[in-house]
C-alpha positions as CSV (number, residue, x, y, z in Angstrom):
1,M,92.6,29.8,26.1
2,R,91.7,28.0,29.3
3,K,88.9,25.6,28.9
4,V,85.8,25.4,31.1
5,F,84.7,21.8,31.8
6,R,81.2,20.8,32.5
7,A,80.1,24.3,33.3
8,T,76.7,23.9,35.0
9,V,74.3,26.8,34.7
10,A,72.8,27.1,38.1
11,A,71.6,30.7,37.6
12,I,72.5,33.8,35.7
13,C,74.6,36.3,37.5
14,G,71.6,38.4,38.6
15,S,70.1,35.5,40.5
16,V,73.3,34.8,42.4
17,L,72.0,37.1,45.1
18,L,69.1,34.8,45.7
19,T,71.5,32.3,47.3
20,S,74.4,34.5,48.2
21,C,75.0,37.7,50.2
22,A,76.5,40.6,48.3
23,T,79.0,42.8,50.1
24,G,80.6,46.0,49.0
25,D,82.6,46.6,45.8
26,D,84.6,44.0,44.0
27,A,88.3,44.1,44.8
28,V,90.6,44.8,41.9
29,A,94.1,43.3,42.0
30,T,96.4,40.9,40.3
31,G,96.7,37.4,41.8
32,G,98.5,34.4,40.3
33,T,97.8,33.0,36.8
34,F,94.1,32.3,37.5
35,D,91.8,34.4,35.4
36,F,88.2,34.1,36.5
37,V,85.6,33.7,33.8
38,S,81.9,33.0,34.3
39,P,80.4,32.4,30.8
40,G,76.7,33.4,30.8
41,G,76.7,34.2,34.5
42,Q,77.3,30.6,35.5
43,T,77.6,30.0,39.3
44,R,79.3,26.6,39.1
45,I,82.4,26.5,37.0
46,F,84.8,23.6,36.5
47,Y,88.3,24.1,35.0
48,D,90.0,21.3,33.0
49,P,92.3,19.8,31.9
50,P,94.5,20.3,35.0
51,A,97.5,21.5,33.0
52,E,95.5,24.5,31.9
53,R,94.3,25.6,35.4
54,G,95.4,28.9,36.8
55,T,97.1,29.3,40.2
56,L,96.2,31.8,43.0
57,G,98.3,34.6,44.2
58,E,99.7,34.7,47.7
59,L,96.9,33.8,50.2
60,T,97.6,34.4,53.9
61,G,96.1,36.0,56.9
62,E,95.5,35.9,60.6
63,D,94.0,32.7,62.2
64,L,90.4,33.5,63.3
65,M,90.5,31.4,66.4
66,N,94.2,32.0,67.3
67,E,94.9,35.7,67.4
68,G,98.4,36.6,66.4
69,E,99.0,33.4,64.4
70,T,99.1,33.3,60.6
71,I,97.6,30.8,58.2
72,S,98.8,30.5,54.6
73,L,97.8,28.5,51.6
74,D,101.4,27.4,51.5
75,D,100.9,25.6,54.8
76,Y,99.0,22.9,52.8
77,E,101.6,22.1,50.1
78,G,100.6,19.0,48.1
79,Q,97.0,18.9,49.5
80,V,93.7,19.6,47.7
81,V,92.4,22.7,49.4
82,V,88.8,23.8,49.6
83,L,88.4,27.6,50.2
84,N,85.2,28.9,51.6
85,V,84.5,32.6,51.9
86,W,81.9,33.2,54.6
87,G,80.5,35.5,57.2
88,Q,78.4,34.7,60.3
89,W,76.0,37.5,59.2
90,C,75.3,35.7,55.9
91,A,72.2,33.4,56.0
92,P,73.4,31.1,53.1
93,C,76.8,30.7,54.9
94,R,75.0,29.6,58.1
95,S,72.9,27.2,56.0
96,E,75.8,25.5,54.3
97,A,78.1,25.3,57.3
98,D,77.1,21.8,58.3
99,D,77.4,20.5,54.7
100,L,80.9,21.9,54.4
101,E,81.9,20.3,57.6
102,E,80.4,17.0,56.5
103,V,82.5,17.0,53.3
104,H,85.6,18.1,55.3
105,E,85.2,15.1,57.6
106,A,84.5,12.7,54.7
107,T,87.6,13.8,52.6
108,K,90.3,14.8,55.0
109,D,91.9,11.3,54.8
110,L,92.2,11.8,51.1
111,G,94.7,14.6,51.5
112,V,92.1,17.4,51.5
113,Q,92.2,20.5,53.6
114,F,89.4,23.0,54.1
115,L,90.3,26.7,54.7
116,G,87.7,29.3,55.5
117,I,88.0,33.0,54.8
118,N,85.9,35.0,57.2
119,V,84.9,38.4,55.8
120,R,82.9,41.5,56.9
121,D,82.8,40.3,60.5
122,N,84.2,43.3,62.4
123,Q,83.2,41.7,65.7
124,R,85.7,38.8,65.9
125,D,84.0,37.2,68.8
126,K,80.8,36.7,66.9
127,A,82.7,34.9,64.1
128,Q,84.5,32.8,66.7
129,D,81.2,31.9,68.4
130,F,79.8,30.8,65.0
131,V,82.7,28.4,64.5
132,T,82.3,27.0,68.0
133,D,78.5,26.7,67.7
134,Q,78.6,25.0,64.3
135,Q,81.5,22.7,65.4
136,I,83.6,23.6,62.4
137,G,86.8,21.6,62.5
138,Y,88.9,23.5,59.9
139,P,90.7,26.8,60.3
140,S,89.7,30.2,58.9
141,I,91.5,33.3,58.0
142,Y,90.1,36.4,59.8
143,D,89.8,39.1,57.1
144,P,87.0,41.7,57.7
145,P,88.3,44.0,54.9
146,M,88.6,41.1,52.4
147,R,92.2,41.8,51.5
148,S,93.2,38.2,51.3
149,L,90.7,37.8,48.4
150,L,93.1,39.7,46.2
151,A,94.8,36.4,45.7
152,L,91.8,35.3,43.6
153,G,92.7,37.9,40.9
154,R,91.3,41.1,39.6
155,N,88.2,39.6,37.9
156,Y,87.0,37.5,40.8
157,P,83.6,38.6,42.1
158,T,84.6,39.2,45.7
159,S,81.2,40.7,46.5
160,V,79.6,37.2,46.3
161,V,79.4,35.5,49.7
162,P,79.4,32.5,50.2
163,T,81.9,31.4,47.6
164,T,83.7,28.1,47.5
165,V,86.9,27.4,45.5
166,V,88.4,23.9,45.0
167,L,92.2,23.8,44.4
168,D,94.1,20.8,43.2
169,R,97.3,19.5,44.8
170,E,99.3,22.2,43.0
171,H,96.8,24.8,44.2
172,R,95.4,25.5,40.8
173,V,91.8,26.4,40.5
174,A,89.7,23.3,39.6
175,A,86.2,24.5,40.5
176,V,84.4,27.7,41.6
177,Y,81.0,27.9,43.2
178,L,79.3,31.3,43.5
179,T,76.4,29.9,45.5
180,E,75.4,28.0,48.6
181,L,76.3,24.3,48.5
182,L,75.0,21.0,49.8
183,A,77.4,18.2,50.6
184,E,76.1,16.2,47.7
185,D,77.1,19.1,45.4
186,L,80.7,19.5,46.7
187,Q,81.9,16.0,47.8
188,P,82.0,14.3,44.4
189,V,84.0,17.2,42.9
190,V,86.5,17.2,45.8
191,E,86.9,13.4,45.6
192,R,87.4,13.7,41.8
193,V,90.1,16.3,42.2
194,A,91.8,14.4,45.0
195,A,91.9,11.3,42.8
196,E,93.5,12.9,39.8
197,P,96.6,10.9,38.8
198,D,100.0,12.3,39.2
199,S,100.4,12.5,35.5
200,E,97.8,15.3,35.5
201,Q,99.4,17.2,38.3
């Protein structure tokens, strides 16, 4: 059984909506070996030891800012990847955007890549304007119907936006946040995962 490390109870599942935007029905599909579990409705979940972490399914989609170009998780082999599911229509997403960019800038030299997944934005130009206005320096997959989230597995609560997932260098799930984040919440975790010794990889 996969262990859950230092699971911090930020809120029960019902209160997730206080800091997240709910959208539609949860997707049901099979991803990689990652099996999402949120004991007691926890919104901040940490998976350890590394050897017991699950992997995602195939994650790929069209580049939000470069129409016709494709982005894939596989593009970032060997890097820690921070996934953020967002929409410009989502108030918590707007609120945390500068915090995510702050952590992106602070950790990119550690071999960390951020990758957004833009959902439920049927007007692409509005999502693009958001990226430009917020000066977001990392790419996003453009995915209004949320199909790329199938990579997160059948139990993942895709209705919760924003969501942030930290993947280790083998793209195994190290942490999941089902809530809006501050830089001070995210950066220590990203740095810890980036610093994990090769023996744990």
